[in-house]
N, CA, C, O and CB atoms as a CASP TS submission, in Angstrom:
PFRMAT TS
TARGET T0000
AUTHOR 0000-0000-0000
METHOD Language model
MODEL 1
PARENT N/A
ATOM      1  N   MET     1    -147.682 -30.784 -42.598  1.00  0.00           N
ATOM      2  CA  MET     1    -147.512 -29.336 -42.656  1.00  0.00           C
ATOM      3  C   MET     1    -146.472 -28.972 -43.761  1.00  0.00           C
ATOM      4  O   MET     1    -145.363 -29.505 -43.765  1.00  0.00           O
ATOM      5  CB  MET     1    -147.057 -28.786 -41.250  1.00  0.00           C
ATOM      6  N   ALA     2    -146.831 -28.093 -44.660  1.00  0.00           N
ATOM      7  CA  ALA     2    -145.945 -27.727 -45.729  1.00  0.00           C
ATOM      8  C   ALA     2    -144.901 -26.742 -45.251  1.00  0.00           C
ATOM      9  O   ALA     2    -145.165 -25.869 -44.425  1.00  0.00           O
ATOM     10  CB  ALA     2    -146.721 -27.154 -46.879  1.00  0.00           C
ATOM     11  N   ARG     3    -143.724 -26.905 -45.785  1.00  0.00           N
ATOM     12  CA  ARG     3    -142.647 -26.021 -45.461  1.00  0.00           C
ATOM     13  C   ARG     3    -142.643 -24.824 -46.399  1.00  0.00           C
ATOM     14  O   ARG     3    -142.864 -24.979 -47.600  1.00  0.00           O
ATOM     15  CB  ARG     3    -141.327 -26.756 -45.518  1.00  0.00           C
ATOM     16  N   ARG     4    -142.403 -23.678 -45.888  1.00  0.00           N
ATOM     17  CA  ARG     4    -142.361 -22.455 -46.711  1.00  0.00           C
ATOM     18  C   ARG     4    -140.991 -22.365 -47.366  1.00  0.00           C
ATOM     19  O   ARG     4    -139.979 -22.610 -46.709  1.00  0.00           O
ATOM     20  CB  ARG     4    -142.655 -21.169 -45.852  1.00  0.00           C
ATOM     21  N   VAL     5    -140.942 -22.038 -48.573  1.00  0.00           N
ATOM     22  CA  VAL     5    -139.677 -21.866 -49.320  1.00  0.00           C
ATOM     23  C   VAL     5    -139.163 -20.437 -49.107  1.00  0.00           C
ATOM     24  O   VAL     5    -139.866 -19.443 -49.289  1.00  0.00           O
ATOM     25  CB  VAL     5    -139.881 -22.159 -50.862  1.00  0.00           C
ATOM     26  N   ILE     6    -137.897 -20.407 -48.711  1.00  0.00           N
ATOM     27  CA  ILE     6    -137.310 -19.072 -48.485  1.00  0.00           C
ATOM     28  C   ILE     6    -136.681 -18.606 -49.778  1.00  0.00           C
ATOM     29  O   ILE     6    -135.851 -19.294 -50.373  1.00  0.00           O
ATOM     30  CB  ILE     6    -136.249 -19.091 -47.327  1.00  0.00           C
ATOM     31  N   THR     7    -137.102 -17.398 -50.211  1.00  0.00           N
ATOM     32  CA  THR     7    -136.654 -16.879 -51.469  1.00  0.00           C
ATOM     33  C   THR     7    -135.208 -16.347 -51.364  1.00  0.00           C
ATOM     34  O   THR     7    -134.704 -16.101 -50.268  1.00  0.00           O
ATOM     35  CB  THR     7    -137.604 -15.784 -51.943  1.00  0.00           C
ATOM     36  N   ILE     8    -134.587 -16.185 -52.473  1.00  0.00           N
ATOM     37  CA  ILE     8    -133.219 -15.670 -52.491  1.00  0.00           C
ATOM     38  C   ILE     8    -133.202 -14.248 -51.958  1.00  0.00           C
ATOM     39  O   ILE     8    -132.239 -13.843 -51.308  1.00  0.00           O
ATOM     40  CB  ILE     8    -132.626 -15.721 -53.918  1.00  0.00           C
ATOM     41  N   GLU     9    -134.287 -13.462 -52.233  1.00  0.00           N
ATOM     42  CA  GLU     9    -134.353 -12.093 -51.698  1.00  0.00           C
ATOM     43  C   GLU     9    -134.380 -12.094 -50.164  1.00  0.00           C
ATOM     44  O   GLU     9    -133.746 -11.252 -49.528  1.00  0.00           O
ATOM     45  CB  GLU     9    -135.600 -11.365 -52.245  1.00  0.00           C
ATOM     46  N   GLU    10    -135.117 -13.043 -49.576  1.00  0.00           N
ATOM     47  CA  GLU    10    -135.195 -13.139 -48.114  1.00  0.00           C
ATOM     48  C   GLU    10    -133.809 -13.526 -47.562  1.00  0.00           C
ATOM     49  O   GLU    10    -133.378 -13.003 -46.535  1.00  0.00           O
ATOM     50  CB  GLU    10    -136.288 -14.191 -47.676  1.00  0.00           C
ATOM     51  N   LYS    11    -133.148 -14.408 -48.227  1.00  0.00           N
ATOM     52  CA  LYS    11    -131.830 -14.815 -47.768  1.00  0.00           C
ATOM     53  C   LYS    11    -130.842 -13.662 -47.853  1.00  0.00           C
ATOM     54  O   LYS    11    -130.002 -13.497 -46.969  1.00  0.00           O
ATOM     55  CB  LYS    11    -131.327 -15.998 -48.580  1.00  0.00           C
ATOM     56  N   ILE    12    -130.939 -12.857 -48.921  1.00  0.00           N
ATOM     57  CA  ILE    12    -130.080 -11.685 -49.077  1.00  0.00           C
ATOM     58  C   ILE    12    -130.347 -10.669 -47.966  1.00  0.00           C
ATOM     59  O   ILE    12    -129.413 -10.102 -47.399  1.00  0.00           O
ATOM     60  CB  ILE    12    -130.298 -11.037 -50.459  1.00  0.00           C
ATOM     61  N   GLU    13    -131.617 -10.443 -47.660  1.00  0.00           N
ATOM     62  CA  GLU    13    -132.013  -9.548 -46.618  1.00  0.00           C
ATOM     63  C   GLU    13    -131.460  -9.966 -45.237  1.00  0.00           C
ATOM     64  O   GLU    13    -130.952  -9.148 -44.470  1.00  0.00           O
ATOM     65  CB  GLU    13    -133.511  -9.467 -46.581  1.00  0.00           C
ATOM     66  N   ARG    14    -131.582 -11.242 -44.968  1.00  0.00           N
ATOM     67  CA  ARG    14    -131.080 -11.830 -43.710  1.00  0.00           C
ATOM     68  C   ARG    14    -129.564 -11.696 -43.614  1.00  0.00           C
ATOM     69  O   ARG    14    -129.014 -11.303 -42.585  1.00  0.00           O
ATOM     70  CB  ARG    14    -131.483 -13.320 -43.607  1.00  0.00           C
ATOM     71  N   GLN    15    -128.913 -12.034 -44.716  1.00  0.00           N
ATOM     72  CA  GLN    15    -127.459 -11.954 -44.704  1.00  0.00           C
ATOM     73  C   GLN    15    -126.960 -10.494 -44.597  1.00  0.00           C
ATOM     74  O   GLN    15    -125.974 -10.210 -43.917  1.00  0.00           O
ATOM     75  CB  GLN    15    -126.897 -12.610 -45.968  1.00  0.00           C
ATOM     76  N   THR    16    -127.659  -9.595 -45.278  1.00  0.00           N
ATOM     77  CA  THR    16    -127.318  -8.181 -45.140  1.00  0.00           C
ATOM     78  C   THR    16    -127.451  -7.697 -43.720  1.00  0.00           C
ATOM     79  O   THR    16    -126.607  -6.947 -43.230  1.00  0.00           O
ATOM     80  CB  THR    16    -128.184  -7.347 -46.037  1.00  0.00           C
ATOM     81  N   ALA    17    -128.523  -8.127 -43.045  1.00  0.00           N
ATOM     82  CA  ALA    17    -128.726  -7.740 -41.628  1.00  0.00           C
ATOM     83  C   ALA    17    -127.600  -8.320 -40.780  1.00  0.00           C
ATOM     84  O   ALA    17    -127.150  -7.650 -39.851  1.00  0.00           O
ATOM     85  CB  ALA    17    -130.120  -8.237 -41.096  1.00  0.00           C
ATOM     86  N   GLU    18    -127.122  -9.537 -41.055  1.00  0.00           N
ATOM     87  CA  GLU    18    -126.060 -10.127 -40.294  1.00  0.00           C
ATOM     88  C   GLU    18    -124.748  -9.392 -40.509  1.00  0.00           C
ATOM     89  O   GLU    18    -123.976  -9.182 -39.574  1.00  0.00           O
ATOM     90  CB  GLU    18    -125.914 -11.574 -40.651  1.00  0.00           C
ATOM     91  N   VAL    19    -124.512  -9.009 -41.741  1.00  0.00           N
ATOM     92  CA  VAL    19    -123.317  -8.253 -42.109  1.00  0.00           C
ATOM     93  C   VAL    19    -123.312  -6.875 -41.410  1.00  0.00           C
ATOM     94  O   VAL    19    -122.295  -6.449 -40.862  1.00  0.00           O
ATOM     95  CB  VAL    19    -123.244  -8.081 -43.652  1.00  0.00           C
ATOM     96  N   ASP    20    -124.435  -6.214 -41.443  1.00  0.00           N
ATOM     97  CA  ASP    20    -124.591  -4.922 -40.773  1.00  0.00           C
ATOM     98  C   ASP    20    -124.336  -5.041 -39.272  1.00  0.00           C
ATOM     99  O   ASP    20    -123.688  -4.179 -38.678  1.00  0.00           O
ATOM    100  CB  ASP    20    -125.994  -4.358 -41.023  1.00  0.00           C
ATOM    101  N   LYS    21    -124.855  -6.129 -38.650  1.00  0.00           N
ATOM    102  CA  LYS    21    -124.652  -6.354 -37.239  1.00  0.00           C
ATOM    103  C   LYS    21    -123.175  -6.587 -36.955  1.00  0.00           C
ATOM    104  O   LYS    21    -122.630  -6.036 -35.999  1.00  0.00           O
ATOM    105  CB  LYS    21    -125.491  -7.538 -36.756  1.00  0.00           C
ATOM    106  N   ALA    22    -122.520  -7.407 -37.788  1.00  0.00           N
ATOM    107  CA  ALA    22    -121.126  -7.680 -37.597  1.00  0.00           C
ATOM    108  C   ALA    22    -120.277  -6.443 -37.803  1.00  0.00           C
ATOM    109  O   ALA    22    -119.292  -6.241 -37.093  1.00  0.00           O
ATOM    110  CB  ALA    22    -120.689  -8.765 -38.516  1.00  0.00           C
ATOM    111  N   LYS    23    -120.646  -5.612 -38.767  1.00  0.00           N
ATOM    112  CA  LYS    23    -119.883  -4.389 -39.023  1.00  0.00           C
ATOM    113  C   LYS    23    -119.982  -3.424 -37.856  1.00  0.00           C
ATOM    114  O   LYS    23    -118.990  -2.812 -37.458  1.00  0.00           O
ATOM    115  CB  LYS    23    -120.371  -3.711 -40.300  1.00  0.00           C
ATOM    116  N   LYS    24    -121.186  -3.291 -37.307  1.00  0.00           N
ATOM    117  CA  LYS    24    -121.351  -2.430 -36.095  1.00  0.00           C
ATOM    118  C   LYS    24    -120.526  -2.908 -34.959  1.00  0.00           C
ATOM    119  O   LYS    24    -119.876  -2.109 -34.284  1.00  0.00           O
ATOM    120  CB  LYS    24    -122.797  -2.375 -35.653  1.00  0.00           C
ATOM    121  N   LYS    25    -120.529  -4.226 -34.717  1.00  0.00           N
ATOM    122  CA  LYS    25    -119.732  -4.802 -33.644  1.00  0.00           C
ATOM    123  C   LYS    25    -118.226  -4.550 -33.901  1.00  0.00           C
ATOM    124  O   LYS    25    -117.495  -4.157 -32.991  1.00  0.00           O
ATOM    125  CB  LYS    25    -120.022  -6.326 -33.520  1.00  0.00           C
ATOM    126  N   TYR    26    -117.786  -4.777 -35.127  1.00  0.00           N
ATOM    127  CA  TYR    26    -116.372  -4.509 -35.484  1.00  0.00           C
ATOM    128  C   TYR    26    -115.998  -3.069 -35.225  1.00  0.00           C
ATOM    129  O   TYR    26    -114.942  -2.807 -34.649  1.00  0.00           O
ATOM    130  CB  TYR    26    -116.112  -4.844 -36.955  1.00  0.00           C
ATOM    131  N   GLU    27    -116.825  -2.129 -35.631  1.00  0.00           N
ATOM    132  CA  GLU    27    -116.536  -0.747 -35.419  1.00  0.00           C
ATOM    133  C   GLU    27    -116.476  -0.387 -33.976  1.00  0.00           C
ATOM    134  O   GLU    27    -115.624   0.412 -33.587  1.00  0.00           O
ATOM    135  CB  GLU    27    -117.521   0.080 -36.091  1.00  0.00           C
ATOM    136  N   GLU    28    -117.359  -0.948 -33.133  1.00  0.00           N
ATOM    137  CA  GLU    28    -117.288  -0.719 -31.707  1.00  0.00           C
ATOM    138  C   GLU    28    -116.032  -1.271 -31.092  1.00  0.00           C
ATOM    139  O   GLU    28    -115.428  -0.637 -30.226  1.00  0.00           O
ATOM    140  CB  GLU    28    -118.467  -1.310 -31.039  1.00  0.00           C
ATOM    141  N   GLU    29    -115.631  -2.446 -31.528  1.00  0.00           N
ATOM    142  CA  GLU    29    -114.396  -3.042 -31.025  1.00  0.00           C
ATOM    143  C   GLU    29    -113.194  -2.277 -31.463  1.00  0.00           C
ATOM    144  O   GLU    29    -112.233  -2.148 -30.704  1.00  0.00           O
ATOM    145  CB  GLU    29    -114.274  -4.462 -31.470  1.00  0.00           C
ATOM    146  N   LEU    30    -113.213  -1.756 -32.688  1.00  0.00           N
ATOM    147  CA  LEU    30    -112.123  -0.940 -33.213  1.00  0.00           C
ATOM    148  C   LEU    30    -111.994   0.383 -32.441  1.00  0.00           C
ATOM    149  O   LEU    30    -110.885   0.843 -32.169  1.00  0.00           O
ATOM    150  CB  LEU    30    -112.346  -0.660 -34.708  1.00  0.00           C
ATOM    151  N   ASP    31    -113.137   0.986 -32.092  1.00  0.00           N
ATOM    152  CA  ASP    31    -113.107   2.226 -31.294  1.00  0.00           C
ATOM    153  C   ASP    31    -112.519   1.926 -29.941  1.00  0.00           C
ATOM    154  O   ASP    31    -111.734   2.725 -29.430  1.00  0.00           O
ATOM    155  CB  ASP    31    -114.525   2.842 -31.142  1.00  0.00           C
ATOM    156  N   GLN    32    -112.872   0.790 -29.330  1.00  0.00           N
ATOM    157  CA  GLN    32    -112.325   0.450 -28.034  1.00  0.00           C
ATOM    158  C   GLN    32    -110.834   0.222 -28.105  1.00  0.00           C
ATOM    159  O   GLN    32    -110.092   0.633 -27.213  1.00  0.00           O
ATOM    160  CB  GLN    32    -113.007  -0.767 -27.483  1.00  0.00           C
ATOM    161  N   LEU    33    -110.384  -0.449 -29.189  1.00  0.00           N
ATOM    162  CA  LEU    33    -108.923  -0.654 -29.392  1.00  0.00           C
ATOM    163  C   LEU    33    -108.196   0.688 -29.508  1.00  0.00           C
ATOM    164  O   LEU    33    -107.146   0.873 -28.892  1.00  0.00           O
ATOM    165  CB  LEU    33    -108.658  -1.510 -30.674  1.00  0.00           C
ATOM    166  N   ASN    34    -108.731   1.611 -30.279  1.00  0.00           N
ATOM    167  CA  ASN    34    -108.107   2.928 -30.440  1.00  0.00           C
ATOM    168  C   ASN    34    -108.015   3.653 -29.113  1.00  0.00           C
ATOM    169  O   ASN    34    -107.012   4.313 -28.843  1.00  0.00           O
ATOM    170  CB  ASN    34    -108.888   3.775 -31.443  1.00  0.00           C
ATOM    171  N   ILE    35    -109.031   3.549 -28.283  1.00  0.00           N
ATOM    172  CA  ILE    35    -109.019   4.187 -26.976  1.00  0.00           C
ATOM    173  C   ILE    35    -107.899   3.607 -26.122  1.00  0.00           C
ATOM    174  O   ILE    35    -107.148   4.337 -25.475  1.00  0.00           O
ATOM    175  CB  ILE    35    -110.378   4.016 -26.273  1.00  0.00           C
ATOM    176  N   LEU    36    -107.800   2.267 -26.135  1.00  0.00           N
ATOM    177  CA  LEU    36    -106.703   1.619 -25.354  1.00  0.00           C
ATOM    178  C   LEU    36    -105.337   2.015 -25.845  1.00  0.00           C
ATOM    179  O   LEU    36    -104.429   2.251 -25.048  1.00  0.00           O
ATOM    180  CB  LEU    36    -106.824   0.101 -25.413  1.00  0.00           C
ATOM    181  N   ILE    37    -105.184   2.089 -27.129  1.00  0.00           N
ATOM    182  CA  ILE    37    -103.879   2.509 -27.725  1.00  0.00           C
ATOM    183  C   ILE    37    -103.510   3.893 -27.253  1.00  0.00           C
ATOM    184  O   ILE    37    -102.375   4.144 -26.848  1.00  0.00           O
ATOM    185  CB  ILE    37    -103.933   2.487 -29.282  1.00  0.00           C
ATOM    186  N   GLU    38    -104.487   4.798 -27.306  1.00  0.00           N
ATOM    187  CA  GLU    38    -104.224   6.183 -26.830  1.00  0.00           C
ATOM    188  C   GLU    38    -103.875   6.186 -25.384  1.00  0.00           C
ATOM    189  O   GLU    38    -102.976   6.925 -24.984  1.00  0.00           O
ATOM    190  CB  GLU    38    -105.429   7.094 -27.061  1.00  0.00           C
ATOM    191  N   GLN    39    -104.542   5.392 -24.560  1.00  0.00           N
ATOM    192  CA  GLN    39    -104.242   5.353 -23.134  1.00  0.00           C
ATOM    193  C   GLN    39    -102.801   4.837 -22.914  1.00  0.00           C
ATOM    194  O   GLN    39    -102.094   5.329 -22.034  1.00  0.00           O
ATOM    195  CB  GLN    39    -105.274   4.451 -22.385  1.00  0.00           C
ATOM    196  N   LYS    40    -102.381   3.864 -23.704  1.00  0.00           N
ATOM    197  CA  LYS    40    -101.040   3.351 -23.608  1.00  0.00           C
ATOM    198  C   LYS    40    -100.038   4.420 -23.963  1.00  0.00           C
ATOM    199  O   LYS    40     -99.032   4.569 -23.270  1.00  0.00           O
ATOM    200  CB  LYS    40    -100.867   2.149 -24.496  1.00  0.00           C
ATOM    201  N   LYS    41    -100.280   5.177 -25.031  1.00  0.00           N
ATOM    202  CA  LYS    41     -99.377   6.237 -25.465  1.00  0.00           C
ATOM    203  C   LYS    41     -99.265   7.305 -24.309  1.00  0.00           C
ATOM    204  O   LYS    41     -98.176   7.800 -24.018  1.00  0.00           O
ATOM    205  CB  LYS    41     -99.909   6.899 -26.828  1.00  0.00           C
ATOM    206  N   GLU    42    -100.341   7.612 -23.715  1.00  0.00           N
ATOM    207  CA  GLU    42    -100.333   8.620 -22.610  1.00  0.00           C
ATOM    208  C   GLU    42     -99.475   8.111 -21.462  1.00  0.00           C
ATOM    209  O   GLU    42     -98.661   8.853 -20.913  1.00  0.00           O
ATOM    210  CB  GLU    42    -101.794   8.922 -22.098  1.00  0.00           C
ATOM    211  N   LEU    43     -99.656   6.865 -21.105  1.00  0.00           N
ATOM    212  CA  LEU    43     -98.901   6.285 -19.976  1.00  0.00           C
ATOM    213  C   LEU    43     -97.363   6.290 -20.322  1.00  0.00           C
ATOM    214  O   LEU    43     -96.524   6.644 -19.494  1.00  0.00           O
ATOM    215  CB  LEU    43     -99.417   4.790 -19.669  1.00  0.00           C
ATOM    216  N   GLU    44     -97.055   5.884 -21.566  1.00  0.00           N
ATOM    217  CA  GLU    44     -95.654   5.881 -22.028  1.00  0.00           C
ATOM    218  C   GLU    44     -95.051   7.306 -21.998  1.00  0.00           C
ATOM    219  O   GLU    44     -93.897   7.501 -21.616  1.00  0.00           O
ATOM    220  CB  GLU    44     -95.568   5.296 -23.469  1.00  0.00           C
ATOM    221  N   SER    45     -95.844   8.258 -22.399  1.00  0.00           N
ATOM    222  CA  SER    45     -95.401   9.659 -22.375  1.00  0.00           C
ATOM    223  C   SER    45     -95.129  10.137 -20.945  1.00  0.00           C
ATOM    224  O   SER    45     -94.146  10.831 -20.688  1.00  0.00           O
ATOM    225  CB  SER    45     -96.457  10.561 -23.036  1.00  0.00           C
ATOM    226  N   LYS    46     -96.014   9.755 -20.023  1.00  0.00           N
ATOM    227  CA  LYS    46     -95.797  10.163 -18.647  1.00  0.00           C
ATOM    228  C   LYS    46     -94.541   9.474 -18.082  1.00  0.00           C
ATOM    229  O   LYS    46     -93.765  10.101 -17.361  1.00  0.00           O
ATOM    230  CB  LYS    46     -97.040   9.832 -17.784  1.00  0.00           C
ATOM    231  N   GLU    47     -94.343   8.192 -18.407  1.00  0.00           N
ATOM    232  CA  GLU    47     -93.163   7.500 -17.929  1.00  0.00           C
ATOM    233  C   GLU    47     -91.913   8.119 -18.497  1.00  0.00           C
ATOM    234  O   GLU    47     -90.934   8.292 -17.770  1.00  0.00           O
ATOM    235  CB  GLU    47     -93.225   6.035 -18.281  1.00  0.00           C
ATOM    236  N   LEU    48     -91.909   8.462 -19.777  1.00  0.00           N
ATOM    237  CA  LEU    48     -90.759   9.101 -20.381  1.00  0.00           C
ATOM    238  C   LEU    48     -90.476  10.448 -19.738  1.00  0.00           C
ATOM    239  O   LEU    48     -89.315  10.768 -19.482  1.00  0.00           O
ATOM    240  CB  LEU    48     -90.973   9.266 -21.870  1.00  0.00           C
ATOM    241  N   LEU    49     -91.489  11.236 -19.473  1.00  0.00           N
ATOM    242  CA  LEU    49     -91.277  12.545 -18.854  1.00  0.00           C
ATOM    243  C   LEU    49     -90.744  12.391 -17.427  1.00  0.00           C
ATOM    244  O   LEU    49     -89.875  13.155 -17.005  1.00  0.00           O
ATOM    245  CB  LEU    49     -92.589  13.355 -18.847  1.00  0.00           C
ATOM    246  N   GLU    50     -91.262  11.402 -16.679  1.00  0.00           N
ATOM    247  CA  GLU    50     -90.778  11.164 -15.298  1.00  0.00           C
ATOM    248  C   GLU    50     -89.276  10.726 -15.354  1.00  0.00           C
ATOM    249  O   GLU    50     -88.468  11.178 -14.544  1.00  0.00           O
ATOM    250  CB  GLU    50     -91.676  10.043 -14.569  1.00  0.00           C
ATOM    251  N   ALA    51     -88.931   9.855 -16.305  1.00  0.00           N
ATOM    252  CA  ALA    51     -87.572   9.410 -16.413  1.00  0.00           C
ATOM    253  C   ALA    51     -86.638  10.573 -16.767  1.00  0.00           C
ATOM    254  O   ALA    51     -85.525  10.669 -16.250  1.00  0.00           O
ATOM    255  CB  ALA    51     -87.471   8.308 -17.447  1.00  0.00           C
ATOM    256  N   PHE    52     -87.097  11.427 -17.632  1.00  0.00           N
ATOM    257  CA  PHE    52     -86.321  12.630 -18.005  1.00  0.00           C
ATOM    258  C   PHE    52     -86.137  13.548 -16.798  1.00  0.00           C
ATOM    259  O   PHE    52     -85.054  14.093 -16.585  1.00  0.00           O
ATOM    260  CB  PHE    52     -87.026  13.403 -19.156  1.00  0.00           C
ATOM    261  N   SER    53     -87.206  13.716 -16.007  1.00  0.00           N
ATOM    262  CA  SER    53     -87.108  14.608 -14.847  1.00  0.00           C
ATOM    263  C   SER    53     -86.151  14.067 -13.811  1.00  0.00           C
ATOM    264  O   SER    53     -85.468  14.846 -13.146  1.00  0.00           O
ATOM    265  CB  SER    53     -88.475  14.820 -14.219  1.00  0.00           C
ATOM    266  N   LYS    54     -86.076  12.695 -13.643  1.00  0.00           N
ATOM    267  CA  LYS    54     -85.247  12.076 -12.638  1.00  0.00           C
ATOM    268  C   LYS    54     -83.795  11.975 -13.133  1.00  0.00           C
ATOM    269  O   LYS    54     -82.897  11.820 -12.306  1.00  0.00           O
ATOM    270  CB  LYS    54     -85.799  10.689 -12.274  1.00  0.00           C
ATOM    271  N   SER    55     -83.537  12.054 -14.395  1.00  0.00           N
ATOM    272  CA  SER    55     -82.184  11.891 -14.906  1.00  0.00           C
ATOM    273  C   SER    55     -81.398  13.165 -14.698  1.00  0.00           C
ATOM    274  O   SER    55     -81.953  14.240 -14.471  1.00  0.00           O
ATOM    275  CB  SER    55     -82.200  11.508 -16.387  1.00  0.00           C
ATOM    276  N   ASN    56     -80.033  13.007 -14.786  1.00  0.00           N
ATOM    277  CA  ASN    56     -79.213  14.167 -14.723  1.00  0.00           C
ATOM    278  C   ASN    56     -78.686  14.561 -16.100  1.00  0.00           C
ATOM    279  O   ASN    56     -77.660  15.228 -16.228  1.00  0.00           O
ATOM    280  CB  ASN    56     -78.087  13.935 -13.776  1.00  0.00           C
ATOM    281  N   ARG    57     -79.386  14.150 -17.074  1.00  0.00           N
ATOM    282  CA  ARG    57     -79.023  14.501 -18.472  1.00  0.00           C
ATOM    283  C   ARG    57     -79.749  15.777 -18.879  1.00  0.00           C
ATOM    284  O   ARG    57     -80.839  16.074 -18.391  1.00  0.00           O
ATOM    285  CB  ARG    57     -79.382  13.332 -19.465  1.00  0.00           C
ATOM    286  N   THR    58     -79.138  16.506 -19.762  1.00  0.00           N
ATOM    287  CA  THR    58     -79.763  17.734 -20.271  1.00  0.00           C
ATOM    288  C   THR    58     -80.693  17.353 -21.443  1.00  0.00           C
ATOM    289  O   THR    58     -80.636  16.258 -22.001  1.00  0.00           O
ATOM    290  CB  THR    58     -78.663  18.788 -20.730  1.00  0.00           C
ATOM    291  N   TYR    59     -81.541  18.322 -21.770  1.00  0.00           N
ATOM    292  CA  TYR    59     -82.429  18.144 -22.919  1.00  0.00           C
ATOM    293  C   TYR    59     -81.609  17.816 -24.178  1.00  0.00           C
ATOM    294  O   TYR    59     -81.941  16.906 -24.937  1.00  0.00           O
ATOM    295  CB  TYR    59     -83.288  19.419 -23.146  1.00  0.00           C
ATOM    296  N   SER    60     -80.561  18.565 -24.367  1.00  0.00           N
ATOM    297  CA  SER    60     -79.731  18.390 -25.571  1.00  0.00           C
ATOM    298  C   SER    60     -79.125  16.995 -25.606  1.00  0.00           C
ATOM    299  O   SER    60     -79.084  16.363 -26.662  1.00  0.00           O
ATOM    300  CB  SER    60     -78.612  19.451 -25.622  1.00  0.00           C
ATOM    301  N   GLU    61     -78.651  16.506 -24.450  1.00  0.00           N
ATOM    302  CA  GLU    61     -78.071  15.163 -24.383  1.00  0.00           C
ATOM    303  C   GLU    61     -79.088  14.099 -24.776  1.00  0.00           C
ATOM    304  O   GLU    61     -78.783  13.188 -25.546  1.00  0.00           O
ATOM    305  CB  GLU    61     -77.542  14.883 -22.978  1.00  0.00           C
ATOM    306  N   ILE    62     -80.301  14.224 -24.239  1.00  0.00           N
ATOM    307  CA  ILE    62     -81.330  13.252 -24.485  1.00  0.00           C
ATOM    308  C   ILE    62     -81.763  13.315 -25.954  1.00  0.00           C
ATOM    309  O   ILE    62     -81.978  12.270 -26.567  1.00  0.00           O
ATOM    310  CB  ILE    62     -82.520  13.485 -23.549  1.00  0.00           C
ATOM    311  N   MET    63     -81.895  14.509 -26.529  1.00  0.00           N
ATOM    312  CA  MET    63     -82.281  14.641 -27.944  1.00  0.00           C
ATOM    313  C   MET    63     -81.222  14.036 -28.832  1.00  0.00           C
ATOM    314  O   MET    63     -81.541  13.357 -29.808  1.00  0.00           O
ATOM    315  CB  MET    63     -82.505  16.116 -28.321  1.00  0.00           C
ATOM    316  N   GLU    64     -79.978  14.270 -28.511  1.00  0.00           N
ATOM    317  CA  GLU    64     -78.873  13.775 -29.283  1.00  0.00           C
ATOM    318  C   GLU    64     -78.889  12.236 -29.242  1.00  0.00           C
ATOM    319  O   GLU    64     -78.697  11.589 -30.272  1.00  0.00           O
ATOM    320  CB  GLU    64     -77.532  14.344 -28.749  1.00  0.00           C
ATOM    321  N   PHE    65     -79.121  11.642 -28.037  1.00  0.00           N
ATOM    322  CA  PHE    65     -79.231  10.229 -27.919  1.00  0.00           C
ATOM    323  C   PHE    65     -80.403   9.652 -28.726  1.00  0.00           C
ATOM    324  O   PHE    65     -80.258   8.587 -29.327  1.00  0.00           O
ATOM    325  CB  PHE    65     -79.363   9.872 -26.487  1.00  0.00           C
ATOM    326  N   LEU    66     -81.484  10.286 -28.752  1.00  0.00           N
ATOM    327  CA  LEU    66     -82.671   9.818 -29.472  1.00  0.00           C
ATOM    328  C   LEU    66     -82.453   9.921 -30.993  1.00  0.00           C
ATOM    329  O   LEU    66     -83.040   9.152 -31.755  1.00  0.00           O
ATOM    330  CB  LEU    66     -83.921  10.640 -29.046  1.00  0.00           C
ATOM    331  N   LYS    67     -81.646  10.833 -31.415  1.00  0.00           N
ATOM    332  CA  LYS    67     -81.390  10.964 -32.807  1.00  0.00           C
ATOM    333  C   LYS    67     -80.414  10.001 -33.398  1.00  0.00           C
ATOM    334  O   LYS    67     -80.393   9.764 -34.606  1.00  0.00           O
ATOM    335  CB  LYS    67     -80.947  12.262 -33.061  1.00  0.00           C
ATOM    336  N   THR    68     -79.600   9.446 -32.529  1.00  0.00           N
ATOM    337  CA  THR    68     -78.581   8.445 -33.016  1.00  0.00           C
ATOM    338  C   THR    68     -79.234   7.111 -33.368  1.00  0.00           C
ATOM    339  O   THR    68     -80.258   6.726 -32.804  1.00  0.00           O
ATOM    340  CB  THR    68     -77.475   8.204 -31.929  1.00  0.00           C
ATOM    341  N   LYS    69     -78.635   6.448 -34.280  1.00  0.00           N
ATOM    342  CA  LYS    69     -79.183   5.180 -34.735  1.00  0.00           C
ATOM    343  C   LYS    69     -78.601   4.024 -33.953  1.00  0.00           C
ATOM    344  O   LYS    69     -78.951   2.871 -34.202  1.00  0.00           O
ATOM    345  CB  LYS    69     -78.924   4.988 -36.217  1.00  0.00           C
TER
END
């Protein structure tokens, strides 16, 4: 049985399809990462607000502390 020779054009088409598939997967994973980062920021913001509410420091005191190096 004779083997069929794969042309360079066919190889390019196959590789292009693989790259497109990998790019789509990468973009989906990147979207998921961005969602998780936003969720983390929201949790940190809530924690910070709770800590502020429970403290006996004024807004000015906290802002001054945050501005110092």
